[in-house]
C-alpha positions as CSV (number, residue, x, y, z in Angstrom):
1,M,113.0,192.9,38.2
2,E,111.5,191.4,41.3
3,K,108.4,189.3,40.6
4,K,106.9,189.4,44.1
5,N,106.9,193.1,44.5
6,K,103.4,194.0,45.8
7,L,103.3,195.3,49.3
8,T,102.6,192.5,51.7
9,L,102.0,192.2,55.5
10,S,100.9,195.2,57.4
11,K,100.1,197.2,54.3
12,V,98.5,200.1,56.1
13,A,101.4,200.4,58.5
14,E,103.9,200.4,55.7
15,R,101.9,202.9,53.6
16,F,101.6,205.2,56.7
17,S,105.3,204.9,57.3
18,Y,106.1,205.8,53.7
19,G,103.8,208.8,54.0
20,C,105.6,210.0,57.1
21,G,108.6,210.9,54.9
22,D,106.7,213.6,53.2
23,F,105.3,214.8,56.5
24,G,108.8,215.3,57.6
25,C,109.9,217.0,54.4
26,N,106.9,219.4,54.6
27,I,107.9,220.6,58.0
28,I,110.7,222.6,56.3
29,Y,109.3,222.8,52.7
30,T,105.9,224.4,53.7
31,A,107.6,226.7,56.1
32,M,109.9,227.9,53.4
33,S,107.0,228.4,51.0
34,A,104.5,229.9,53.3
35,F,106.4,231.8,56.0
36,L,110.1,232.3,55.1
37,M,109.6,235.4,53.0
38,L,107.4,236.9,55.7
39,Y,110.0,236.1,58.4
40,Y,112.7,237.6,56.3
41,T,110.8,240.8,55.4
42,D,108.8,241.5,58.6
43,Y,111.0,240.0,61.4
44,A,114.6,239.8,60.1
45,G,114.4,243.1,58.2
46,V,115.7,241.8,54.8
47,S,114.7,243.2,51.4
48,A,112.1,241.0,49.6
49,L,113.9,241.6,46.2
50,A,117.3,240.6,47.7
51,V,115.9,237.5,49.3
52,G,114.0,236.6,46.0
53,T,117.3,236.9,44.1
54,I,119.2,234.8,46.6
55,M,116.5,232.1,46.4
56,M,116.5,232.1,42.6
57,I,120.4,231.8,42.4
58,S,120.4,229.1,45.1
59,R,117.9,227.0,43.3
60,F,120.3,226.5,40.4
61,F,122.9,225.2,42.8
62,D,120.2,223.1,44.4
63,G,119.3,221.6,41.0
64,I,122.9,220.5,40.4
65,S,123.1,218.9,43.9
66,D,119.9,217.0,43.1
67,I,121.5,215.3,40.1
68,I,124.6,214.5,42.1
69,M,122.4,213.0,44.9
70,G,120.5,211.0,42.3
71,V,123.7,209.4,41.1
72,I,124.7,208.7,44.8
73,V,121.4,207.0,45.5
74,D,121.6,204.8,42.4
75,R,125.1,203.7,43.5
76,T,124.3,203.2,47.2
77,K,124.6,199.6,48.3
78,S,123.6,198.7,51.9
79,R,121.6,196.2,53.8
80,F,118.9,198.8,54.0
81,G,118.7,199.4,50.2
82,K,119.5,202.4,48.1
83,A,117.2,205.1,49.5
84,R,116.4,204.2,53.1
85,P,119.9,204.7,54.5
86,W,119.8,208.4,53.7
87,L,116.6,208.9,55.6
88,L,118.4,207.7,58.8
89,R,121.6,209.6,58.1
90,M,120.1,213.0,57.3
91,C,117.1,213.4,59.6
92,I,118.9,215.2,62.5
93,P,120.9,217.5,60.1
94,F,117.6,218.3,58.5
95,A,116.1,219.5,61.7
96,V,119.2,221.5,62.7
97,S,119.4,223.2,59.3
98,G,115.7,224.2,59.6
99,I,116.4,225.9,62.9
100,L,119.3,227.8,61.5
101,L,117.2,229.0,58.6
102,F,114.9,230.8,61.0
103,S,117.7,232.2,63.1
104,V,118.8,235.3,61.2
105,P,120.6,237.7,63.6
106,A,118.1,240.6,63.4
107,S,120.6,243.1,64.9
108,W,123.2,242.6,62.1
109,A,123.7,245.1,59.3
110,S,122.1,244.4,55.9
111,T,125.1,242.9,54.2
112,P,126.0,240.4,56.9
113,K,122.4,239.3,57.2
114,L,122.2,238.7,53.4
115,V,125.4,236.5,53.7
116,Y,123.8,234.6,56.5
117,V,120.6,234.1,54.5
118,F,122.6,232.9,51.5
119,I,124.6,230.4,53.5
120,T,121.7,229.0,55.6
121,Y,119.3,228.9,52.7
122,N,121.8,226.9,50.6
123,L,122.6,224.6,53.5
124,V,118.9,223.7,53.7
125,S,117.9,223.6,50.1
126,T,121.1,222.7,48.3
127,V,122.6,220.2,50.7
128,I,120.4,218.8,53.5
129,Y,116.9,218.8,51.9
130,T,118.3,217.4,48.7
131,A,120.1,214.6,50.6
132,I,116.9,213.4,52.3
133,N,114.2,214.3,49.7
134,V,115.8,212.7,46.6
135,P,116.1,209.3,48.3
136,Y,112.6,209.6,49.7
137,S,111.3,210.4,46.2
138,A,113.0,207.3,44.8
139,L,111.5,205.1,47.5
140,N,108.1,204.7,45.9
141,A,109.5,203.0,42.8
142,L,111.8,200.8,45.0
143,M,109.0,199.5,47.2
144,T,106.6,198.2,44.5
145,Q,106.1,197.9,40.8
146,D,102.4,197.4,40.9
147,P,100.7,200.6,39.5
148,Y,97.7,200.5,41.8
149,E,99.9,200.0,44.9
150,R,102.1,203.0,43.7
151,S,98.9,205.1,43.5
152,V,97.9,204.1,47.0
153,L,101.4,204.9,48.3
154,S,101.2,208.2,46.6
155,I,97.8,208.8,48.3
156,F,99.4,208.1,51.7
157,R,102.3,210.3,50.7
158,N,100.0,213.2,49.9
159,L,97.8,212.5,53.0
160,L,100.8,212.8,55.3
161,A,102.3,215.7,53.3
162,T,99.0,217.5,53.6
163,A,99.0,216.7,57.4
164,G,102.5,218.2,57.5
165,T,101.4,221.3,55.6
166,L,98.3,221.6,57.9
167,T,100.5,221.3,61.0
168,I,102.8,224.1,59.7
169,N,100.1,226.4,58.5
170,T,98.0,225.9,61.7
171,C,100.7,225.9,64.4
172,T,103.5,228.1,63.1
173,L,102.1,231.6,63.8
174,P,100.4,230.6,67.1
175,L,103.7,229.1,68.3
176,V,105.6,232.3,67.2
177,E,103.1,234.4,69.1
178,Y,103.4,232.1,72.1
179,F,107.2,232.5,72.1
180,G,107.0,236.3,71.9
181,D,106.1,237.2,68.3
182,N,109.7,238.4,67.5
183,A,112.7,237.1,65.6
184,P,113.9,234.7,68.4
185,A,110.4,233.3,68.6
186,W,110.8,231.8,65.1
187,T,114.0,230.0,66.2
188,K,112.2,228.5,69.2
189,T,109.3,227.5,67.0
190,F,111.5,225.5,64.7
191,C,113.2,223.8,67.5
192,V,109.9,222.3,68.3
193,L,109.0,221.5,64.7
194,G,112.4,220.1,64.0
195,L,111.9,217.4,66.6
196,L,108.6,216.5,65.0
197,A,110.4,216.1,61.6
198,V,113.1,213.8,63.1
199,A,110.4,211.5,64.5
200,A,108.6,211.4,61.2
201,F,111.7,210.3,59.3
202,L,112.5,207.6,61.8
203,I,109.1,206.1,61.3
204,N,109.6,206.3,57.5
205,F,113.0,204.5,57.8
206,F,112.0,201.7,60.2
207,G,108.5,201.1,58.7
208,T,109.3,200.6,55.0
209,K,111.2,198.1,52.8
210,E,112.8,198.2,49.4
211,R,111.8,195.3,47.1
212,V,112.2,196.3,43.4
213,K,115.5,195.7,41.5
214,P,116.4,196.1,37.8
215,A,116.3,193.0,35.7
216,A,120.1,192.6,35.6
217,A,120.1,192.3,39.4
218,E,118.0,189.1,39.3
219,N,121.3,187.2,38.3
220,G,123.3,189.2,40.9
221,K,124.7,191.5,38.2
222,M,123.8,194.8,39.8
223,E,126.0,197.3,37.8
224,D,126.3,201.1,38.2
225,V,124.8,202.9,35.2
226,P,127.3,205.5,33.8
227,F,126.0,209.1,34.4
228,A,126.1,210.0,30.7
229,V,124.1,206.8,29.8
230,G,121.5,207.7,32.4
231,I,121.1,211.2,31.2
232,R,120.7,210.2,27.6
233,A,118.1,207.7,28.7
234,L,116.2,210.4,30.5
235,F,115.9,212.6,27.4
236,K,114.6,209.6,25.4
237,N,111.8,209.3,27.9
238,K,109.0,211.5,26.7
239,Y,106.8,210.9,29.7
240,W,109.6,211.9,32.1
241,I,110.0,215.1,30.2
242,M,106.3,215.8,30.5
243,M,106.2,215.1,34.2
244,T,109.4,217.1,34.9
245,G,107.9,220.1,33.0
246,M,104.7,219.7,35.0
247,L,106.5,219.6,38.3
248,A,108.6,222.6,37.5
249,L,105.4,224.6,36.7
250,F,103.6,223.3,39.8
251,F,106.4,224.1,42.2
252,L,106.8,227.5,40.7
253,M,103.1,228.0,41.4
254,Y,103.3,226.5,44.9
255,S,106.2,228.9,45.7
256,V,104.4,232.0,44.5
257,N,101.0,231.0,45.8
258,G,102.2,229.6,49.1
259,G,104.4,232.6,49.8
260,A,101.5,235.0,48.9
261,T,98.9,233.3,51.2
262,V,99.9,235.2,54.3
263,Y,100.0,238.5,52.4
264,Y,96.6,237.8,50.9
265,A,95.1,237.1,54.3
266,K,96.8,240.0,56.0
267,D,96.4,242.7,53.3
268,I,93.4,241.6,51.1
269,L,91.2,240.0,53.8
270,G,92.5,242.1,56.6
271,D,93.5,239.4,59.1
272,R,96.7,237.4,58.8
273,N,95.2,234.7,61.2
274,L,92.9,233.8,58.3
275,V,95.9,231.9,56.9
276,G,95.0,229.1,59.3
277,T,91.3,229.2,58.3
278,I,91.9,229.2,54.5
279,N,94.6,226.6,54.6
280,G,93.0,224.6,57.4
281,I,89.8,224.0,55.5
282,F,91.7,223.4,52.2
283,N,94.0,220.8,53.9
284,V,91.3,219.1,55.9
285,V,89.1,218.7,52.7
286,Q,92.2,217.5,50.8
287,I,92.9,214.8,53.5
288,L,89.2,213.6,53.5
289,A,89.1,213.5,49.7
290,M,92.2,211.3,49.6
291,F,90.2,208.4,51.0
292,F,88.1,208.4,47.8
293,I,90.9,209.0,45.2
294,A,92.0,205.4,45.0
295,M,88.6,204.4,43.7
296,L,88.7,207.1,41.1
297,V,92.2,206.1,40.0
298,K,91.2,202.5,39.7
299,K,88.2,203.4,37.5
300,F,89.5,206.4,35.4
301,G,93.3,206.2,35.6
302,K,95.9,208.6,37.1
303,R,96.0,211.0,34.1
304,N,92.2,211.6,34.1
305,V,92.0,212.1,37.9
306,F,94.9,214.5,37.7
307,S,93.2,216.5,34.9
308,L,89.9,216.6,36.9
309,G,91.9,218.1,39.8
310,L,93.3,220.8,37.6
311,V,89.7,221.8,36.5
312,L,88.5,222.0,40.1
313,D,91.6,224.1,41.1
314,I,90.7,226.6,38.3
315,I,87.1,226.8,39.4
316,G,88.1,227.2,43.1
317,M,90.6,230.0,42.3
318,L,88.1,231.9,40.2
319,L,85.5,231.7,42.9
320,L,88.0,233.0,45.4
321,N,88.9,235.9,43.2
322,F,85.3,237.0,42.8
323,S,84.3,236.2,46.4
324,G,84.5,239.9,47.4
325,G,85.8,238.8,50.8
326,S,82.7,236.8,51.6
327,M,83.7,234.1,54.1
328,G,81.1,231.7,52.8
329,L,82.5,231.9,49.3
330,I,86.1,231.6,50.6
331,V,85.1,228.4,52.5
332,I,83.4,227.0,49.3
333,S,86.5,227.9,47.3
334,S,88.8,226.2,49.8
335,I,86.6,223.0,49.7
336,I,86.7,222.9,45.8
337,R,90.5,223.5,45.8
338,G,91.0,220.9,48.5
339,I,89.3,218.3,46.3
340,G,91.2,219.4,43.3
341,N,94.6,219.3,45.0
342,A,93.8,215.8,46.4
343,C,93.3,214.6,42.8
344,G,96.7,216.0,41.8
345,G,98.7,215.2,44.8
346,A,97.5,211.6,44.9
347,T,98.5,210.9,41.3
348,M,101.5,213.1,40.5
349,W,104.3,211.1,42.2
350,A,102.9,207.8,41.1
351,M,103.0,209.1,37.5
352,V,106.7,210.0,38.0
353,S,107.4,206.5,39.3
354,D,105.6,205.0,36.2
355,T,108.0,206.9,34.0
356,I,110.9,204.9,35.5
357,D,109.4,201.7,34.1
358,Y,108.6,203.3,30.7
359,G,112.3,204.5,30.6
360,E,113.6,201.0,31.4
361,W,111.3,199.5,28.8
362,K,112.4,202.0,26.1
363,T,116.1,202.3,26.8
364,G,117.0,199.3,29.0
365,V,118.3,201.6,31.7
366,R,116.7,201.8,35.1
367,T,117.8,204.6,37.4
368,E,115.3,205.5,40.2
369,G,117.6,208.0,41.8
370,L,118.5,209.8,38.6
371,V,114.9,210.0,37.4
372,N,113.7,211.4,40.7
373,S,116.6,213.7,41.2
374,A,116.3,215.1,37.6
375,C,112.6,215.7,38.3
376,S,113.7,217.3,41.6
377,F,116.1,219.5,39.6
378,G,113.2,220.7,37.5
379,Y,110.8,221.4,40.2
380,K,113.4,223.1,42.4
381,I,114.3,225.4,39.5
382,G,110.6,226.1,39.3
383,N,110.5,226.7,43.0
384,G,113.5,229.0,42.9
385,L,112.0,231.0,40.0
386,G,108.7,231.2,41.9
387,S,110.4,232.5,45.0
388,A,112.2,235.1,42.9
389,L,109.0,235.9,41.0
390,L,107.2,236.5,44.3
391,G,109.8,238.9,45.5
392,V,110.0,240.7,42.2
393,I,106.2,241.1,41.8
394,L,105.8,242.4,45.4
395,E,108.7,244.8,44.9
396,V,107.3,246.1,41.6
397,G,103.9,246.4,43.2
398,G,105.4,248.6,45.9
399,Y,104.9,246.2,48.9
400,V,106.4,247.6,52.1
401,G,106.7,245.1,55.0
402,E,106.4,247.7,57.8
403,A,103.5,249.6,56.2
404,A,100.2,249.5,58.1
405,V,98.2,249.9,54.8
406,Q,99.4,248.8,51.4
407,T,99.0,250.7,48.2
408,A,96.5,249.6,45.5
409,S,99.3,248.4,43.2
410,A,100.7,246.3,46.1
411,L,97.3,244.7,46.6
412,V,97.1,243.9,42.8
413,S,100.6,242.3,43.0
414,I,99.4,240.1,45.9
415,K,96.3,239.0,43.9
416,V,98.5,238.2,40.8
417,C,100.7,235.9,43.0
418,F,97.9,234.2,44.9
419,I,95.2,233.9,42.2
420,W,96.3,234.4,38.6
421,I,99.7,232.7,38.4
422,P,98.1,229.5,39.7
423,I,95.3,229.6,37.2
424,A,97.8,230.0,34.3
425,V,99.8,227.0,35.6
426,Y,96.6,224.8,35.9
427,I,95.7,225.6,32.3
428,A,99.2,224.7,31.1
429,G,98.9,221.4,33.0
430,L,95.7,220.5,31.2
431,I,97.5,221.1,27.9
432,I,100.4,218.8,28.9
433,M,98.0,216.1,30.0
434,K,96.5,216.0,26.4
435,F,99.8,214.3,25.3
436,Y,100.2,211.9,28.3
437,H,99.0,208.3,27.4
438,L,101.2,206.2,29.7
439,D,98.2,204.9,31.7
440,K,96.9,203.0,28.6
441,E,100.4,201.6,27.8
442,F,101.6,200.7,31.3
443,N,100.3,197.1,31.6
444,R,101.8,196.1,28.3
445,I,105.1,197.7,29.3
446,I,105.3,195.8,32.6
447,E,104.4,192.5,30.8
448,D,107.2,193.1,28.3
449,L,109.7,193.9,31.1
450,K,108.7,190.6,32.8
451,K,109.4,188.7,29.6
452,R,112.8,190.3,29.3
453,S,113.6,189.4,32.9
454,A,112.4,185.8,32.4
455,G,114.6,185.6,29.2
456,K,117.7,186.7,31.1
457,E,117.0,184.2,33.9
458,A,116.7,181.4,31.4
C-alpha cells in the first residue's frame, strides 16, 4: 500500500474533477430512470410491459458484463493507472449510445421496434455504461486510502451526480418541447446532452490521479488476482455483502421511483412540468446539504449519517403521500427528502470503498475493480428488476399512455411505485445498518495493513 496517499495539491480541483465522472454518468442514467419509459410508451409507442421485460432481461446480461469489466480494470496496466484510461476511451461511445437509445424509429411496426429497443438498451447498459462506470466506481479507492478523504470525494461525487440529475430533470422536457415535442425531438435533445457528458468525462480523466496500490506492489510485484480467488474473497467480506444488498435495493427503488415521477406529476398532480419543480427543489436542497455532510461524517461516522438519511427519506415520503396535492407540503417534503438523500449519497460510495480495505485485511486480496463491479452487478440487477416492476405495476393498474384521464387503479399503481416501494426499501436499509460496524473497526484495520506492508518491505 502507498503510504503517502492523501490527496495533495489542488484538492478542491481534483475533488471536483472526480465528481464530474458521476455528472457524466448521470446524463444517461437519470435519463434512463426518469424519462426512458415515458419516451418508449408515449412517443415511440412501445408497450410498457414489453419494455419492462426487456429491461429486466438486459440487466442480467449487464450484471455479467460488470464482473468481466471489473476483472479487466484490475488487470489494466497503463501510465494512467487502472481505471482512468477507460474514462478517456469510452466517453465518446457513451454519448453516441445515449443518442441511439432515444432514437427508436417511431414509424416501424411493433416487433422491429422491440428489437431496436433490445439492441440499443443493451448497447448502453450492458456494454458502454459498464465500460465507463465500473472504472469510475473503482477510482475512489485508487485515489486515496484516507477514510475522511474518501468521504469528501464521495460528497463531491454526489454533488456532481445531483447536478447531473438536476440538469436532466430540469432541461430534458423543455429541450424536447423546444425541438418539437415529438419522437425526433428526443434524439436532438440527447445530441446536446451527449456533448455535455463527453466534456464531463474529459475533466474527470485529466483532473484526477491514481495513488493507491496493494501491499505487494510496493516491491514491484504487482500480480493479477485469479478470478476465482477474487470471487471467494468477496463472499468472505461481510460488509461488501451488506453494501451490495443495500445498493441492489436502492437502485431497484431509484428505478421504480424515478420512472414513476413523471407519471406522478402528470396524473396525480395534474401537470407533468411539476417534475422540474419537485426534482428541482429536491436536488438543490441535496446539493446545499452536501456542504454540511462532511462535518456530520467526521463527528458521527458514515453509518450513522447514512441511517439518519434513511429516516428523513421515510418522513419526506409519508408527508408527500398525505399532502393532498398541497404545493406547500410538496415543497417541504422535497426539502426533507433532499437532506435525507444528501446523507445517503455522500456516504454510500465511501462505505463501498471501505469494504475493499476490510476485504484486503481479512483475505489478503485487494481487487478494487472486482469489488466495485460486483457491487455494480448487484445494483444493476436491482435496477433491472425495478424497471420491470415499474412496467408490471403500471400494466396491472391499467395505465394507458395515450389516455387523457387514467383509471383509479392506474393512479394507485403510480402511488405504489412513487411512494410505498421507496418507503419499504428505506426501512430495509435501516435493518441492514444495524449490523454494519466497519466505521468503528476501520482505523485498526488500516494500521494493521500498514504493518503488513512494512513487514514485506523489510
